[in-house]
NUZAVO-700680 format. One line per field, with one value per residue (C-alpha): residue number from 1; residue in one letter; z, x, y. Coordinates in pm, 1 decimal, padded with zeros to 6 digits. Layout:
N
k <- (NUM_...)
r <- (A_...)
Z <- (Z_...)
X <- (X_...)
Y <- (Y_...)
//
This chain:
333
k <- (1_2_3_4_5_6_7_8_9_10_11_12_13_14_15_16_17_18_19_20_21_22_23_24_25_26_27_28_29_30_31_32_33_34_35_36_37_38_39_40_41_42_43_44_45_46_47_48_49_50_51_52_53_54_55_56_57_58_59_60_61_62_63_64_65_66_67_68_69_70_71_72_73_74_75_76_77_78_79_80_81_82_83_84_85_86_87_88_89_90_91_92_93_94_95_96_97_98_99_100_101_102_103_104_105_106_107_108_109_110_111_112_113_114_115_116_117_118_119_120_121_122_123_124_125_126_127_128_129_130_131_132_133_134_135_136_137_138_139_140_141_142_143_144_145_146_147_148_149_150_151_152_153_154_155_156_157_158_159_160_161_162_163_164_165_166_167_168_169_170_171_172_173_174_175_176_177_178_179_180_181_182_183_184_185_186_187_188_189_190_191_192_193_194_195_196_197_198_199_200_201_202_203_204_205_206_207_208_209_210_211_212_213_214_215_216_217_218_219_220_221_222_223_224_225_226_227_228_229_230_231_232_233_234_235_236_237_238_239_240_241_242_243_244_245_246_247_248_249_250_251_252_253_254_255_256_257_258_259_260_261_262_263_264_265_266_267_268_269_270_271_272_273_274_275_276_277_278_279_280_281_282_283_284_285_286_287_288_289_290_291_292_293_294_295_296_297_298_299_300_301_302_303_304_305_306_307_308_309_310_311_312_313_314_315_316_317_318_319_320_321_322_323_324_325_326_327_328_329_330_331_332_333)
r <- (M_V_T_L_S_S_R_V_A_K_A_L_Q_L_A_H_N_D_P_E_A_T_Q_L_T_Y_R_K_D_L_A_R_I_R_L_Q_Q_Q_H_C_N_V_P_T_F_A_I_C_A_L_E_N_V_T_Q_Q_S_T_R_Y_Q_Y_P_V_V_L_K_P_M_M_L_S_G_S_R_G_V_I_R_A_D_S_A_D_E_F_I_N_A_A_R_Q_I_E_N_I_I_A_S_G_P_Y_S_S_Y_E_K_Q_H_F_L_V_E_Q_F_L_P_G_E_E_I_A_L_D_G_F_V_Q_N_G_K_L_I_A_L_A_L_F_D_K_P_E_P_L_N_G_P_Y_F_E_E_S_Y_Y_I_T_P_S_R_H_S_E_Q_V_Q_Q_A_I_Q_L_E_I_E_K_C_C_R_A_Y_G_L_T_H_G_P_I_H_A_E_A_R_I_T_P_A_G_V_V_L_I_E_M_A_S_R_T_I_G_G_Q_C_A_Q_L_I_E_Y_A_L_G_I_K_L_E_Q_A_I_I_Q_L_M_C_F_Q_S_L_E_I_R_R_S_T_N_H_A_G_V_L_M_I_P_I_R_Q_K_G_I_L_K_R_V_E_G_L_L_E_A_Q_K_I_N_F_I_D_Q_I_E_I_H_I_Q_P_G_Y_E_L_V_P_L_P_Q_G_N_S_Y_L_G_F_I_F_A_S_A_P_S_F_A_E_T_W_A_A_L_Q_Q_A_Q_G_C_L_K_F_I_T_T_E_S_W_A_L_E_P_G)
Z <- (00000.0_00071.4_-00273.9_-00435.4_-00259.2_-00374.7_-00733.7_-00693.3_-00543.4_-00830.6_-01087.6_-00911.3_-00890.6_-00511.0_-00283.4_-00243.5_-00201.5_-00514.2_-00541.6_-00580.5_-00248.4_-00069.2_-00215.1_-00029.8_00298.7_00210.1_00087.3_00353.4_00111.7_-00128.8_00164.8_00302.3_-00039.2_-00087.0_00261.8_00203.8_-00131.1_00035.6_00316.9_00598.0_00904.2_00821.3_00977.7_00778.1_00573.5_00302.5_00097.5_00140.3_-00074.7_00114.0_-00103.9_00014.7_00388.7_00506.8_00291.6_00388.2_00762.1_00799.2_00639.3_00907.0_01221.8_01489.2_01628.9_01327.1_01269.1_00992.1_00839.5_00568.2_00288.8_00340.7_00670.4_00946.7_01320.9_01387.7_01229.8_01119.3_01264.9_01445.4_01606.8_01549.8_01758.2_01569.7_01237.6_01372.4_01496.4_01159.5_00972.7_01212.7_01185.0_00804.9_00803.2_01029.7_00790.7_00495.8_00663.9_00754.4_00401.5_00206.0_00166.0_00160.4_-00134.4_-00212.4_-00523.1_-00598.4_-00519.5_-00181.5_-00100.7_-00195.9_-00018.1_00318.5_00471.1_00714.4_00929.9_01198.9_01536.3_01675.8_02053.4_02200.9_02309.4_02053.0_01992.9_01761.5_01598.6_01437.1_01214.3_00893.8_00594.9_00438.9_00146.1_00237.3_00596.2_00886.5_01147.5_01463.0_01618.3_01896.3_02005.6_02194.7_02416.5_02432.0_02780.7_02765.9_02603.1_02259.0_02223.5_02076.7_01984.5_01876.9_01876.9_01984.7_02055.7_02414.8_02586.0_02412.7_02641.8_02547.0_02585.8_02559.6_02856.0_02626.0_02627.7_02377.2_02206.1_02154.6_02041.3_01785.9_01658.4_01618.9_01419.2_01198.5_01105.7_01034.8_00823.8_00631.1_00572.4_00449.8_00189.4_00092.9_00036.9_-00160.3_00078.2_00036.9_00166.5_00410.5_00750.5_00859.2_01140.5_01207.3_01438.4_01520.6_01758.1_01952.7_01914.0_02017.9_01651.9_01626.8_01547.6_01302.1_01129.5_01171.2_00976.8_00832.8_00698.9_00501.0_00718.4_01070.0_01379.1_01366.6_01555.5_01907.2_01969.0_01780.3_02106.9_02237.7_01956.9_02061.9_02419.8_02312.0_02071.0_02229.8_01901.2_01724.4_01497.4_01201.6_01240.5_01258.8_00945.7_00739.8_00836.8_00750.1_00420.7_00333.6_00439.9_00741.0_01064.5_01383.1_01715.1_01947.3_02319.3_02454.5_02791.1_03082.2_03182.8_03033.0_02850.9_02761.6_02616.1_02658.8_02354.9_02545.2_02392.5_02326.4_02521.4_02469.7_02181.6_02256.4_02261.9_02491.3_02757.6_02977.8_03112.4_03488.3_03693.5_03465.4_03739.6_03964.2_03682.8_03607.8_03969.8_03955.5_03990.5_03660.1_03444.6_03200.1_02993.8_02922.7_02597.2_02529.2_02154.4_02131.0_02256.1_02435.1_02190.0_01951.3_01898.3_02031.7_01811.5_01947.3_01743.5_01509.7_01340.4_01502.3_01382.4_01653.6_02016.7_02297.9_02364.0_02496.5_02835.6_02851.2_03133.9_03203.0_03497.7_03597.7_03528.0_03288.8_03575.1_03717.3_03374.9_03307.0_03656.3_03620.0_03289.6_03440.3_03745.3_03532.8_03311.2_03620.7_03729.6_03404.9_03355.1_03020.2_03067.6_02757.5_02648.0_02397.0_02033.7_01790.7_01427.7_01230.4_01001.7_00687.3_00720.2)
X <- (00000.0_00288.2_00436.8_00093.3_00026.8_00368.3_00273.0_-00060.3_00112.4_00363.4_00082.5_-00093.7_00234.4_00222.0_00524.6_00615.4_00884.0_01004.6_00815.7_01148.1_01265.2_00951.8_01005.5_01336.9_01148.8_00948.1_01221.4_01484.9_01739.6_01727.1_01749.6_02064.7_02230.5_02155.1_02275.8_02599.2_02650.8_02604.0_02850.7_02595.8_02647.4_02521.1_02574.4_02733.2_02447.0_02369.5_02072.4_01998.9_01783.2_01546.4_01647.4_02010.4_01946.5_02145.9_02445.4_02432.9_02401.1_02772.3_02891.6_02799.0_02961.1_02693.0_02479.7_02282.7_01929.0_01709.0_01442.2_01178.5_01230.6_00912.4_00726.6_00689.1_00631.7_00917.1_00711.4_00937.2_01251.0_01444.9_01788.0_02001.6_02307.0_02402.9_02362.4_02075.0_01891.7_01955.5_01789.5_01493.8_01446.8_01457.3_01183.9_00968.4_01009.3_00922.3_00595.9_00507.8_00546.7_00425.4_00064.4_00118.3_00064.7_00435.3_00645.2_00813.1_01152.1_01031.0_00895.8_01220.5_01475.6_01538.9_01789.0_02063.9_02233.2_02499.0_02329.6_02400.7_02431.8_02312.1_02006.0_01734.0_01553.8_01280.3_01262.1_00961.3_01030.5_00953.2_01180.8_01127.0_01342.9_01579.2_01623.6_01511.9_01289.0_01278.8_00932.6_00994.2_01271.1_01162.7_01379.5_01313.8_01442.9_01372.1_01664.1_01579.2_01821.0_01595.5_01525.1_01226.3_01212.1_00864.6_00816.8_00728.9_00809.2_00834.3_00918.2_00979.1_01165.5_01482.2_01715.7_02021.7_02267.3_02242.7_02554.1_02397.6_02067.0_02250.2_02437.8_02106.1_01950.7_02256.7_02277.2_01905.0_01915.9_02209.2_02004.1_01708.9_01938.3_02070.1_01714.1_01628.3_01352.7_01293.2_00943.3_00721.2_00704.5_00944.7_00948.5_01296.1_01432.0_01802.8_02056.8_02322.3_02622.1_02987.0_03064.5_02798.4_02429.0_02301.4_01963.1_01756.7_01444.4_01290.0_00938.5_00823.1_00514.0_00423.7_00435.8_00160.8_-00164.6_-00232.6_00129.9_00058.6_-00090.3_00265.1_00347.9_00053.6_00179.9_00532.7_00436.5_00122.5_-00068.5_-00218.5_00012.7_-00224.7_-00227.4_00151.9_00193.1_-00057.0_00108.7_00454.1_00329.7_00205.3_00538.2_00381.0_00573.8_00474.1_00388.3_00524.3_00443.2_00660.8_00560.3_00802.8_00673.5_00765.4_00514.8_00528.5_00338.9_00361.7_00252.0_00120.5_00293.0_00131.3_00329.3_00124.3_-00074.7_-00440.3_-00798.6_-00845.4_-01107.7_-01083.7_-00854.9_-00803.9_-00654.7_-00763.9_-00919.0_-00616.4_-00382.9_-00585.0_-00549.2_-00168.0_-00026.3_00065.1_-00135.2_-00346.8_-00523.6_-00534.8_-00679.5_-00739.7_-00779.3_-00830.7_-01167.5_-01248.1_-01302.9_-01029.1_-00701.6_-00372.8_-00069.2_00275.6_00579.2_00733.5_00405.3_00180.6_00131.1_-00074.4_-00067.3_-00309.2_-00347.5_-00174.2_-00095.1_-00025.8_00144.8_00285.3_00496.5_00752.4_01046.8_01155.6_01196.1_00847.3_00687.3_00863.3_00787.7_00416.4_00397.8_00577.7_00351.7_00038.8_00155.9_00226.5_-00136.3_-00280.0_-00346.3_-00465.2_-00655.0_-00650.5_-00761.7_-00585.8_-00663.8_-00720.9_-00814.7_-00966.3_-00712.6_-00823.3_-00813.8)
Y <- (00000.0_00238.3_00182.9_00214.7_00546.3_00673.6_00593.4_00774.6_01079.9_01079.1_01068.5_01357.9_01553.7_01566.3_01551.4_01185.0_00922.3_00746.3_00413.0_00230.2_00374.9_00255.4_-00091.7_-00108.7_-00069.6_-00381.9_-00616.3_-00681.6_-00827.1_-00533.4_-00292.8_-00456.2_-00453.9_-00082.5_00011.2_-00177.8_-00003.4_00336.7_00255.9_00250.8_00033.0_-00317.3_-00658.5_-00937.3_-01084.4_-01336.8_-01454.0_-01823.8_-02051.2_-02279.8_-02571.9_-02541.2_-02504.5_-02806.9_-02720.1_-02350.4_-02418.7_-02496.7_-02171.0_-01918.2_-01792.3_-01828.0_-01676.2_-01554.9_-01427.8_-01568.0_-01342.9_-01378.7_-01129.3_-00928.6_-00985.0_-00724.8_-00718.0_-00965.7_-01243.9_-01528.1_-01364.0_-01637.9_-01657.6_-01967.0_-02059.2_-02375.6_-02554.1_-02764.4_-02455.0_-02290.9_-02579.3_-02582.9_-02205.3_-02220.7_-02484.6_-02268.3_-01975.2_-02198.7_-02300.0_-01940.8_-01801.3_-02105.6_-01990.6_-01614.2_-01376.5_-01354.6_-01395.5_-01727.4_-01573.6_-01447.5_-01793.0_-01964.9_-01743.4_-01581.8_-01340.9_-01444.7_-01179.9_-01187.3_-01135.9_-00789.8_-00745.8_-00419.4_-00226.0_-00168.8_00160.6_00285.7_00626.6_00787.7_01079.8_01261.6_01313.6_01654.6_01765.1_01482.9_01604.1_01383.3_01547.3_01332.5_01315.4_01062.5_00828.5_00516.7_00301.3_-00072.2_-00152.5_-00526.0_-00716.0_-00855.8_-01145.8_-01414.7_-01682.2_-01469.7_-01091.9_-00988.4_-00619.0_-00536.6_-00204.9_00133.6_00428.7_00791.8_01023.2_00819.6_00779.7_00777.4_01065.6_01350.4_01214.3_00870.7_01020.7_01234.5_00928.1_00743.9_01027.3_01075.7_00706.5_00676.6_00992.9_00844.2_00528.5_00736.9_00894.8_00551.2_00425.7_00739.2_00851.5_01225.1_01310.0_01127.8_00955.1_00681.3_00427.4_00288.3_00017.3_00018.1_-00135.3_00049.6_-00181.2_-00146.4_-00068.6_00203.1_00240.9_-00021.4_-00000.3_-00316.9_-00222.0_00092.2_00142.5_00446.8_00490.9_00600.9_00382.2_00121.3_00073.2_00187.9_00285.3_00608.7_00736.4_00773.6_01016.2_01233.1_01225.2_01317.4_01598.2_01738.7_01695.2_01394.7_01196.3_01232.3_01610.4_01623.1_01407.9_01607.8_01937.1_01804.2_01655.7_02006.8_02166.0_02338.9_02387.3_02205.2_02364.8_02096.8_02098.4_01819.7_01677.0_01675.0_01330.7_00995.1_00775.2_00409.4_00119.0_-00254.5_-00452.0_-00753.4_-01055.8_-01391.3_-01648.7_-01964.1_-02109.6_-02187.3_-02060.2_-01760.4_-01832.8_-01523.5_-01250.7_-01229.8_-00946.4_-00663.4_-00447.5_-00498.6_-00394.3_-00080.9_00035.9_00047.8_00396.5_00568.8_00322.0_00523.3_00259.6_-00113.5_-00246.3_-00616.3_-00670.9_-01047.3_-01161.9_-01490.8_-01773.6_-01663.8_-01846.4_-01713.0_-01776.5_-01672.1_-01575.4_-01669.1_-01774.7_-01515.0_-01158.9_-00986.3_-00877.2_-00956.0_-00586.4_-00276.3_-00123.4_00251.9_00437.5_00784.4_00896.1_01161.7_00930.2_00656.1_00407.1_00471.8_00434.0_00104.2_-00028.9_00051.0_-00136.5_-00436.5_-00443.9_-00423.4_-00706.6_-00915.1_-00878.8_-01012.0_-01381.3_-01512.6_-01837.2_-02057.9_-02398.9_-02618.5_-02549.7_-02833.1_-02886.5_-03171.9_-03336.3_-03521.8_-03899.3)
//
């Protein structure tokens, strides 16, 4: 849809990103190749064919991370620490993408990257005339070391030093130029490694779903209003809050049919908790990563400090219990 809207904007002679640039934000392999060509920080990577998994598994220095070419939300992203884990992860990816609306090439290949240690962050911004305007920088305080990489906590403003925050923005802006993005919103994920800031993913769109509420908290205006003004080259009147705000994207830990949620009222009474939303209703199936592609819901908190915000989210999550029953399906005889 992002590439389609870029083509429409181009036809209407509106400010837009080049459709080819937006395609790079969809295809992980093409993105890595372009970033490498433009001398951005990239991990060691390779493109692997599913038909050669066993042969390829002995060629890498572990740990590595396997990724489908085109999925989002950490779906199908799996860490492997050995050749056996590599083969198992590849088979999981093959099953995930087998029935999807993807090209034959995308179904037959996946990306392999050297695992990068370090804290992960997310940055939402807007590229205007090739210049990156940072709207919000989110810390992800929970370590994301695998084997799966489900999103959990986002907290803003960042607790990193001004020097680190500047390094993050400079590297992401460099990656925007490498992609060819010139006008429009971006949502970037990066790791702060001993060798510098390394882009993990970047999408030419705003932050997704309910998490957009954090942008409103950070800027003092709604995300949609900010994006429309920036698209029309208007300046923003930002009223940044002195408090911190955070969200927990409630992860799905266990496969099964959701029966009920317990502890919701207790969680809502915790100090600094603003709102709790449960998005999967009883009777529906829960599917965890790497196959799943949704969250149970969202917990929002705001407090005077980073630590208080994070602690409130953790306490609220600890109150919630998701009662499930085993899911089953009829198999043909």
